[in-house]
N, C-alpha and C positions, 0 to 999 in steps of 0.2 A: 504494499500500499505506499502510494507516495505521499509527500508533503502536501496537505491541503493549501490552496493558494487561491484567494479571491483577487482575481486580476482584471484590471480596466486597460484595455489596449486602446489606444488613440492612434488609428492606422487606416488609410483609406483603401489599401490592398488587403483583399482577403487572404490572398496567397503568402504575403509577408507575414500576416498574423497567424496562419496556420504554421508556417515555418517557425516562428518564434515559440509557438505552443509545443511543436516537437522538440525543440532543443530543451524547453523547460521540462518536458516528461522525461527526456533522456537524463536530465539531471535530477531525478527522484522527485520531481514536483508533479502534484495532481491538480492542474489549475481548473478553476470554475471562472469562466471570463466572460466579458461583453466587449465588443468591438464598436467604437463609435468613430466618426469622422468628421463631425461638425461640432461647433461650440454649443448649440443647443442640446444635442444629445449627450455632450460630456457633461454639461451643467446639470441635465436630467439624472444621469448616472451618478454623479457626485452627491446629488441632494437625496436621491432615493435610496441608494445602496451602501453597503459597508465593504471596502476594499482593503486588500493588504499591500498593493502594489499598482502603481501606474507606469506602463511602458508607452512612450509617445514618439511617433516618427516626428521627424524635424519639418519636413515639407508635406502638407496637405493641400487639396485643391482650393478649399475655402477656408483653410486655417493654417496656423503654423505651431510649431513647438514652443516658441516664446509666448504666444497667446495662450496656448493651452497651459503653461506654466503659471501665467498670471491668473487664469481661472481657478486652477488647483489651488493656488495660494489664498484665494479668497475664502476657501472653506477651512483653512487652518488646520488642515489634516496631517498629523505626523506619521506619514508613510513614505517609503522611497518615491521620488520620481525621476524615473531614468528615461533619457532621450536616446532613441535608436534611429540611426540616421546612415544614409549610403555614403556621402561625402560631405565633410564639413571642414571649414578651415579652423585652425588653432584659435584664431581670435574669437570667432563665433562660439567655439567650444568653451573657451575662458569666460566669455560672457553669460553663457548659460548657466555653468557652474556658479560663477559669481551672482546671478539672479536667483540661485535657489536649488537648480536641478543637482541631484544627488550624483549622477554618473552620466556619461555618454559613452554609447556602445556604437561602433560602426557594424554595419550590417554584413561587411565582408570579414569582419573578426567575431563570429559568433561565439567563439572558444571562451570570450571573456564575459558572455552573457550570465550563465548560471553562477560563476564564482562572485560576480558584481551583485547579483541579486541577492544570495546568501549574505554577502557581507553588509549590505544596505539593511536588509530586513534585520540582521542582527544589531547594527547601529541603532536603527529605529527602536527596537525592543529596549535596547539600553537607555536610550533617551526618554523613552516612556516611563521605564524604571526609576531613573533619576528623577523625573518629575513626580513621580508617585511618592517617591522617598521625601522629596522636599515639600510636597504638599502635606504629606503625613506630619512632617517638623512643623510647619506652619500651623496646621490643624491642631497638633500637641500643644504648641505654645499658646495658641488662642484658647485652647480647651482649660489649660492651666489658669491662664488669665481669667477666663469666665468663671471657673470653679471659685478661684479666690474671691472675684468680685461679686459672684451671685449665689454662692453656695448657701445654703441654709444653716450649714455648720459653721461654727466659728474656726478659723484657721490661724494659728499663731506660730511663728517661726522665732527660735531663740537661738543663740550661739552655745559654745560648750561652757560659758560662764552663767548662762541663764538670762542673758540680755535679750529683750524683745527687738527683733529686726522687722518683722511683719505682723500687721494687725489687720484682719479682712474687715469689710462692713458688717458681717453677722456677728463677729466678735464684738464690734462696738455695740451692736444691739443688746447682745447676751449681758455684756459687763457694764454697759452704761458708760465706757471711756471712748473719748475721741483718740485716734492714732497719736495725737500730740501729747496726750496724757500719758501714754505708756511707752512709744518709742524710745529706746535707748535706757529703759529701767528694768529692773529685775521682775522676772514673771511672777515671783512670789507674792507681789503686790495683788495679785487676782486670786490667792488663796487666803483662806481663814487660817488661824492657828488650828492645830498643831502643824498642818502640812506646810505652812509658809515657812515655819522654824526649820523644818527638814529637808526642804527642797535642794538647797545647794549640796547638802551630804548625798542626797539621791544620785545627783549628776555626777559629783566626784567619784562615788563609789562605782557607778556604772563604767565611767570612762576608764577607771583602774583596773576593775575585775571584769568587766562585761556581764555581770550578773543583772539581767534585764528583769526588774520587777514590774515595770510599767510598758517598757518598749514593745510595741506591736500588739499590746494586750488591751482590749476595750473594758473599762470598769467605771463605776459609778463613784465619783468623788463631790466634794463641796466647793463652789466658787463664791467669790467675794465681789459684790456688785460695787460700783462707784459710790452709791448711797449708804453702802455697809450692810446690805442685806446679803445673807448667806442663802443660796439655794442649790438643789442637787442638779448635777451634770454629768454627762457621759464624756469621757476623757479616752483618747486613744493618740499614742504618742509614736512617731517614727524616726529613725535615727539615720541621717544621711552623712556619708563621709564625702567632703568636697576637699580634694587635695589633702593636705594633712591636717585639715580642720574638721571638726564635727559640728553638725547643726541639726537641731531637733524641731519636728514639725509636731504641733498639737492640734488635734481636732476635738472641738468641744461642742456639745450640744445641751441645749436647755431642756431636759426631759420632762420638767414639770407640765408643760403646755403640749408638747410636740410628740411625746412618746406614743400615744394612741393613733394619732394620725400616721406616723412614720409605720407603725405595726400594721394599721389597716393598708397602707399603700403597699406594704411588702406583701401581705396575704393578698391582695388584689393582683399583684404582678405574678406571685407565685401560681395563683389560680389560672390566670390567663395562659402562663407557659404550660400548665399542665394540660389545659384544654386544648391548646394548639399543638402539642406533641401527642396527645392521645386521640385526637378527633380523627375521624374518617374524612372530614373535609379539610380544606386547608383556608388560611386567612391571608389576605392581602390587603395592600395600601397602595394607592397611586397618588403623587404629587399634583400640584395644579397644572404640570405640563403633561400629565395622564401617562407618565412613566412610572413604572413600579419603583416604590421606595422601601417596600417590605413584603415578604412573602414567607409564610412558615414552611418548616422543613418537610412537612407532609408532601409538598409538591415534588420532591425529589424522589418518594417512594413511587409516586404515579408517573411521572415523565421521565425520570433518569437525570434531570437538570438540576444542578444545584442552585438553591436560592440567590446566590450572589451572581450567577449567570444571569438570572432574569430582572435583578434589580438594575434600573436604569433603562430598560427597554419599554416599548410600547407594547400593549396586548395584541395589536395588529400584526407584530412580528410573529406571532403563534399561528396566524392564518395557515391551514393546509396548503401545501404548493399546488396541489391539484383540486383546489375548491371548486364547486360547482358554481354555474352562474347564480342558482338560488341562494347559495352561502355567501356568495359575494354581495348580493343585494341586502341580505341579512346583516352583513358585517357594516354596510353603508348606514343602514338604519341605526345599528347600535352605536356607530361613532357619531351620528347626529344626536342620540341620546346623551352621549357623553359631553359633546360640545354645547349642549343646551343644559348641562348641569342637572339632568333628570335621574331619578332612581331607575334601577332596572331590575328585574327578576327573572331568574331561570332563563338567562341567555345561553343557548347551547351552540357549540361550534367544534370543529373537528380538528385535530392536530396530529401531526406526524412526529412520532418519538424518535429518539437518536438511533434505535435499532430498526427504523422503517415500519413500525406498526402504527396503525391508525388508533387514535385515542379520542374519546368524546367526553367533553368536559361542559358543565353546567355552572355558571356563575351569576351571582346576585351582587349587587352593590349600591350604596348610597352617598350623595355627594356629602362633603364635609365642609362646614363654614365655620369661621370664628365669630366671635360676638358681634363684630362689625359688619358681618356679612360677606367678608372676603373668603372667596373659595380656595379651600386648602387642598382639595384632591377628593379621592373616592376611598372608602372601605368596605370591604365585602368578603364573601366567602366563594370557595369553589369546590366543586365535588366531581368525581370520576362516575360517569354514567355510561362508560363503554359497555359493560356487561348488560345494562339494561337496553341499550340500543341494539345490541347484538340479539339479545333475547326477543325484542319486538321484531327484528328483522326475520329471525327464524320463524316466529309466530306467523307473520304475514305469509311467509314462503310456504309454510305448512298449510295455511288456509287456501293459497293459490293451488297447491298441488291436490289438496283435498277436492277442491272444485273441479280441477281438471280431471282428477281421478274419477269423480261421480259420472262427469259427462263422458269420458271414454268408455268406463265401465257400462253405462248404460247404452251407448251405442254397440258395444260389444255383444251385450245381451240380445238386442235385437237382431244384429248381424248373424248371430249363432243361430237363431230361428230359421234364417234364410238359408243358411248353409245345411242346416239340418234337412230342409226340404230339398235342395239341390243335391246334396250328397246321397239321400235317401233314395231319391227317384232314380239317380243316376245308377246307383248300385243295383236297383232291380233291373234297370235297362241292360246293364252289363251282363247280368245272368241270364237274359232273356235272349241276347243276340250273340252270344258266345261264338256261333258260328259264322257271323258275318264280321269279317276282318276291318272293313271299312267303317261300319258303324261302331264297331268295338272301340277302333281307335279314336274315334269322335267322342266317345263316352269317356275314354281314358283322358283325353284332354280337358273335358269338364271336370272330372274327378281331380286332375292335377291342379288346375285353376282353383278350385273350390279349397283343396288342401292347403294352398299357399295363402288364402284368404283366412283359413282356420289358423294358419301360423301367425297372420297378422292380428287375428283376434286374441290369440294368447298372449302377443306382445303387448296388445292395449290393455289387456286385463293384467298382466304383470305390471304395467306402468301404473295402473289404477290401484295395485295390491288386492285386486279382486280374484286374481287366479293364483293358485299354489304353484310353486315351481316345480319342475319334474327334475329334481336333483338326483345326481348319480356321482359316482367317483371316476374320475378319468384324467388322462395326462393331457395337458394343454398343448404340448408339442404335437400330439397326434391329430388334435382339433385343426391347428393352424396347417400342418402339413395337408390335411384333406381339403383345406380352403384354397389350395394353391391355384387350382383351375379357375374357381369362382373369383378369387382376387384378380387375375390377369383378364378375365372377361369383364370385370366391372370397372377395371381402371384403364386409363388412357395407355397407350403404347409407349408414350414418352415418359412414363414414370417406372423408374428402376426400383424394383422390389428387393430388399435385402432382408433376409431373416436370419436371426442369430439365436439359435436354441441352446439352452444349458443341456448338456448331455444326459445327466441324472436328474432330471426335473422331478420334484415332489409332485405327487397326486393332488387334486383339489375335489372338493365336493361342490357341484353347481349344476345350474340347467345347461345342458350341452347347447341345445338349439339357441336358447336365450343369449349365451355367450357368443356363439357364432354370428347371430344376429348384431350383437353390439360391436364385435371386432369389424364386421363389414361396414356397419354404419360409421365407425371411426375412419375407416379406410376410405370410404367414399367422401367424408368430409374433407381427408387429407388431400384427395384428388381434387375437389373443387377449390382447395387453397393453392393449388399448382397448376393453373390452367395453361402455363408455358411448358409444364412438365417439372420433373425433379425426382427426388429419391423419398421412397416410403421405407422406414425401417421398422421392423417388428422383431422384438427380442423377448425372450422369456429368461428369469434368473430366479434362483433360490435367495431369499433374503431373510435375515433374523432381526427383528427390531428388539431392542433391549427395552427394560421397564424405564431406564433414564430417558431414552430418546421418545418413547412413547407419552411420558409425562410432560416433556417441554415442547413436544412439536404436534401441530394438529394434523397428524398423520394417521396412518394405521395402528391398531392396537399391538402391543407387545406380542412376541412369539414369532413362529416361523410362518413366512408367506411365499407364495409364488407371485413374482411380479411380471407382469406383461405391460410391455412398453410399445406405443405406436408413435413414431415421430416422422414429420415431414419437413420439406426445406421451403416450404410455402411463404405466403405474406406475413403470417403471424398475426397477433392482435395486441393491442395495448391492455393495460391493467384493468381500465374500466369494463372493456368487453369481456376479458377474461373472467371478472368476477359474476357475469351474467349469464354465460353460457349455458349453464344448467337450468335456467328459467324457462317454464313451459312457453313455447310460442316465440321466445327471443331467437332471432335469426340474423345472421351478418350477410344473408344472401339477398339476391335481387328478388322483388315481389314475383312469386309464381315459382321461384326455384328452391323454396325451403319452407317446410311447415313450422320450424321451430320446436319441434317435438323430438327430434332425434336423439341430441345429447341428453334431454330430459328423460327420454326412455332409458338410455344407458345408465344414467344417474339413479333412476327409479330402481333398475334391475340390480345395480350394485348395492343400493340400499336393502333391498329385499333380501339379497344374498349374504348379507352380513360382511360385505366387501368394502374396500376403500378405493376412491378415485381421486387422482391429483392431476393438475393440468399446469404445464410450464408453456409459456409463449413470450416471444418478443417480436416486435415488429421487424418484418423484413428477414427475420432469422429463422421463422418456423415454429411449430408447435409440437409438444411432446405430451402424451397422456399417458399416466401410469395407472395400472389397475392391480390392486393387491388383493389376493385372494388367500384365506388362511390355508394352511397345509391340511390335506384331509387327514383324518385319525387312522384311516384304513390304508395299508400300503398295497393297494392293488389299482391296476389301471384298467378301465373299461375298455374293451376291444372296439365292437362295433355297436354303438348305442342307438342307432336309427334302424329299428326293426320294422320290416315291412310285413304286414299281416297277409298270409298266403295260405294256400290249400283250402280244403273243404271248410264251409261255413257250417257250424253244428246245427243239426235240425231239431225239432221237438213237437209235442202234441199238447203241451201243458195249457192251462186256461190263465190268461194275462189280462188284469184290470189295468187298462192304459189311461192314466190321467193326466191332461194336458189342456192348458186354457186356450192355446193358439190352434185354431181348427185346422189350419194347413199343416202345422207340425204333427198334430195328432193323427191325421189321415195318412201323412208319410209314414209315420211309426207304425201304424196298424197295418198298412200295406206291406212294410218290410217285414214285419214278424209274421204276417199271415203267409207270405212267400215262403217263410222257413217252417210252415207247417202248425204254428201255434194257434190257439183258438183265443180271439180278442174280444174283449168287452170295452167300450169307450165311455169315459166321462170327462166332461168339461171343467169340473172343480171338485173341490174337497166334499162339501155336502152331497152332491150327486154321487160321488164315488162311494160313501157310506150307505146311501140307500141301495146301491146296486150290492154291496157286501151283505146287507141285510137280507136280500132275495137270493144271494148266489152263494152257498157256503162252500162250493167246491172251487173256488179260485184259488190257483197255485201261487201266483206271484202279483204283487202290488208294484206296478211300475208307475212312479209319479213325478212330476216337475216339483221343484221346491218352491219358486216363486210364484205364486198364482193370486188373482183377484178372488173376491168372493168371501173375505174374512177369515179364510183358513189357508195356511201354507202347506206345502207337502210334507213337513217335519211333523205338524200338527196332526195332519191327516193320518200319518203313520203311526203316531202315538196313540191316538184314538183307535185306530184298526187293530193295533197290537194289543191293546186292553181287552178287546172282544174275541180276537183271533190270534193267540199267542204264537201259534204255529206258522202264521202267515209270513211268507218271505218278501221283503220289500226292497226295492232297487230306486235310488233317487237319480235324477236328471236335471241338471241345469248347468248355465254357462256363468251365472252371476248370482250367487248365493250367499256371499260372506255375511251380509247384513242379517240375513234369517238365522244362519248358523250361530253367529255371535248372540243373538237375541235368545236362542235356545240353549246357550253354552255348549254348543258342540263344535266340534273340529272336523275338516275333512277326513283326517284319518279314521274317525269313529263311524264314518258312513261309507257306503259302497256307492261312489257316485260316479256315474257315466256322463261325459261331457256331450252336449248335444251336437257338437260339431264333429263327431267321429262317426264313421259309416262302416258297419260290417256286412 
């Protein structure tokens, strides 16, 4: 990591500026720069930004190095100003240095650039340090003067003979003496007997033996006022060695009137400090210039920034670098409130922490005025609402996903009914025209297309969490290997597919078909991101996530995982787009070229599978998506998981009560089962089915849809029928039954459920 450098470049040639930046990076600097080439843009940059260094060309089309130096000096900024020029005479160079430029570098001698910058930066830092020390010294001297002049305590300085050398105003008030009364006299005049008689011996004994009975120790003694009154006071004495002489400073306080006030003040200060240090919020104060003059230590725990780094800055310096237009408008309104000296409450804004994380804070404040109405600044509190905002965002996303899930689940249910009719009738046709090859091929095409529709339905149901996954244990390498032809047919010829598979990849437990669809979806997205061609990289890898990493990163859970990565060399995406890609209906494609459901369905599948998905992307560098599946507990790999039902369909002669509210679906089901030799009795709802059962005790099987109108579900029908006919076998059929199953506290594994979109 290079040395951070905030650099202002005054240069009309972008190429020359880029060359300077390259030299700086070669010299271990990491410059954040702005290039200007006019007086106006330079003035704005100096006014609005903070810089570490100014590099200025000598000759500019509408500007010049000397003019730039004059403008720079108007701001009284103690940072290096270095002139970089092609050719310049010695006299001009001397004039520039005399005018205040810190150095001059010739463009044909760039080797001097980095050493010069490092030297001047170090000199500037030394100057600032010198100024700081001098300012602290002046402040300290002024503080001492103010302490002596305005302190509530009396401060009395005496020499080693006890002669009073200094007597501050508070001491005058306490003792009732003027400085003229006491200066040059022995301090024991301020003490009643016996202390006055013993004081000289105290000093002599201390100077001789160092036995400090009073030095540095606060204690209560008695004082003597000018009017002869004796009163209690608190005394603390400090010993100073100045050269070879000793001096004693006594601090006295009349505790008869002020002890309670002082104690109350101390308690108040302690209470505030305790509140500030233990509160989950932080406290802040701004001066009349709206710059922070105080902020409590809590801010460090929240933002990672020390209070001293914030003091002196404006709150607007905390604006998120990628603030939205809405946030910008909100900030403008907030600044208007501040300028109008209005109170504000619960102003929220986002902030980027030092480690790049987004932080959301809420602040409230009230203006402070003195008794004359002069504006002194603002005081207020701040709190971290990041977790609350994230929870709200997750809740909104959950509601959105739930709404989309209900929509897709409902559509899938209706589509299932249509597929049942198509597949059922196609199956009957196929059996009746087995000897007609042409017609048989046409029927096969119908069945194939319907089965693809069935697969789409399963994906929609998985997306809406209304369909159980058909999980099995398999090796992802075999799945990807089997997709080779499909990938090459789905992608453009100008896309080079590279597959890197770990040799001994762990097995996973997932829905083979859903994962295949997810990978194909991601590959097609990658293709669309590379219209001119590129490289698609697919890799598999065994990874182990430690508990420490799982605890600190928002990644997969700890344990062993199989990582599948799909990367492209396409256009990539910015951070704002990347954060939204999993939202339903969000798409970066043109109208008509994307539904915005592809990645949402992949995300839904991963969530339902207990897996984790991550996305990395940079504009113009491409996108990589990583899927993490937990390692399967069973060390077996499924061979061929796509089984095609073949051979003779079993026949029968039993009596079946077929219950289905959709008339067309019911007719199709009855026709199929009748073709197989079964005796069928139809019912359009639960109550009708119960009537038929009452009249026909020889029914062998109750075959019922789960979701039906009429006030009785298939589950309720089965329960009522089983109460009267405990030996009656029941088979359920539905494509969208989760709500009913949940209502009756049943799971699919407890039922023998036949999906309506299957044909046998």
